[in-house]
C-alpha positions in Angstrom: 57.7 102.2 -23.8 56.4 104.7 -26.4 58.3 102.8 -29.1 56.5 99.6 -28.1 53.1 101.3 -28.3 54.0 102.8 -31.7 55.0 99.3 -33.0 51.9 97.6 -31.4 49.1 100.2 -31.2 46.5 97.5 -30.3 48.3 97.0 -26.9 47.8 100.7 -26.1 44.0 100.5 -26.8 43.6 97.2 -25.0 45.6 98.6 -22.0 43.5 101.8 -22.0 40.3 99.8 -22.2 41.4 97.7 -19.3 42.4 100.7 -17.2 39.1 102.4 -18.0 37.1 99.3 -17.1 39.1 98.9 -13.9 38.5 102.5 -13.0 34.8 102.0 -13.6 34.7 99.1 -11.2 36.3 101.3 -8.5 33.9 104.2 -9.1 30.8 102.5 -10.3 29.3 105.6 -11.9 28.9 104.2 -15.4 30.8 107.1 -17.1 33.9 105.1 -18.0 32.2 101.8 -18.9 31.4 102.7 -22.5 34.7 104.4 -23.1 36.5 101.3 -21.8 34.4 99.1 -24.1 35.1 101.4 -27.1 38.9 101.3 -26.3 38.9 97.4 -26.2 36.9 97.2 -29.5 39.3 99.7 -31.0 42.2 97.7 -29.9 40.8 94.5 -31.4 40.0 96.3 -34.7 43.6 97.7 -34.8 45.0 94.3 -34.1 43.0 92.7 -36.9 43.1 95.6 -39.4 46.1 97.9 -38.7 45.4 101.5 -39.6 46.8 105.0 -38.8 46.5 106.7 -35.4 44.2 109.3 -36.8 41.6 106.7 -37.7 42.2 104.9 -34.5 41.2 108.1 -32.5 38.2 108.7 -34.8 37.1 105.1 -34.4 37.5 105.3 -30.6 35.4 108.5 -30.4 32.7 107.2 -32.7 32.5 103.8 -30.9 32.2 105.7 -27.5 29.4 107.8 -28.8 27.6 104.9 -30.4 27.9 102.8 -27.2 26.7 105.6 -25.0 23.7 106.3 -27.3 22.8 102.6 -27.5 23.0 102.4 -23.7 20.8 105.5 -23.3 18.3 104.1 -25.8 18.2 100.7 -24.0 17.7 102.4 -20.6 14.8 104.6 -22.0 12.9 101.4 -23.1 13.6 99.5 -19.9 10.8 100.2 -17.3 12.3 102.1 -14.4 11.3 101.0 -10.9 9.4 103.8 -9.2 10.4 104.9 -5.7 7.9 103.8 -3.1 6.0 106.9 -2.0 5.4 105.3 1.4 9.0 104.4 2.0 10.0 105.3 5.6 6.4 106.4 6.3 5.2 103.5 8.5 1.7 104.9 8.8 1.2 105.2 5.1 2.4 101.6 4.7 -0.4 100.4 7.0 -3.2 101.8 4.8 -5.3 98.9 3.6 -4.1 96.4 6.2 -6.5 94.6 8.5 -6.1 94.1 12.2 -8.2 92.8 15.2 -8.8 95.2 18.0 -7.5 93.9 21.3 -9.3 96.7 23.3 -12.7 98.4 22.6 -13.0 101.9 21.1 -14.7 104.3 23.4 -16.3 107.3 21.7 -14.5 106.1 18.5 -11.0 106.4 20.0 -8.5 103.9 21.3 -5.2 102.2 20.7 -4.3 99.2 18.6 -1.3 96.9 18.7 0.6 96.9 15.3 3.7 94.7 15.3 5.8 95.6 18.3 4.1 99.0 19.0 0.8 100.6 19.6 -1.0 103.2 17.5 -3.7 105.6 18.5 -6.8 104.9 16.3 -10.0 106.7 15.6 -13.2 105.4 14.0 -16.6 106.9 13.3 -18.3 104.6 15.8 -17.6 102.6 19.0 -16.2 99.2 18.3 -15.9 96.2 20.7 -12.7 94.3 21.3 -12.1 91.5 18.8 -13.6 93.6 15.9 -11.7 93.2 12.6 -10.8 96.7 11.3 -9.1 98.0 8.2 -6.8 101.1 8.2 -8.2 103.6 5.7 -6.2 106.7 6.4 -3.4 108.2 8.5 -4.0 111.5 10.3 -0.7 112.6 11.8 0.2 109.7 14.1 -3.4 108.5 14.4 -4.8 105.7 12.2 -8.3 106.0 11.0 -10.0 102.6 10.8 -13.4 101.2 9.8 -15.0 97.8 10.5 -13.8 95.2 8.0 -15.8 92.3 6.7 -14.3 88.9 7.6 
């Protein structure tokens, strides 16, 4: 086997590249991707322009570093999606939404149906049923609302 790789070094690099890319698909971390690409490119270069094993190793190392640097530079320019600060915070997701009261607020307090649940609500004034309200804040598990224009 070693004799075959010594006679055909491009097969070694192409095989190594294939193995690294297959390992990357199994892991999915991104660490082996650029080494695999560099190994494939090295294999193609050795196939087209045969040169010694020393230069093959140096070429592989340089291509790996260049590929990783280019990838890092591309990622730095690409806008990264920000994590939603209200993710898994249902009350925070309700801020700014408008609802219609199905029951009046007495002394500025009551409950409001939101989706398949009810939320305790508080307002600065008494509001009759059927009033359109907007959620302006969340205080613990209580939604603070205000009358909303139609």
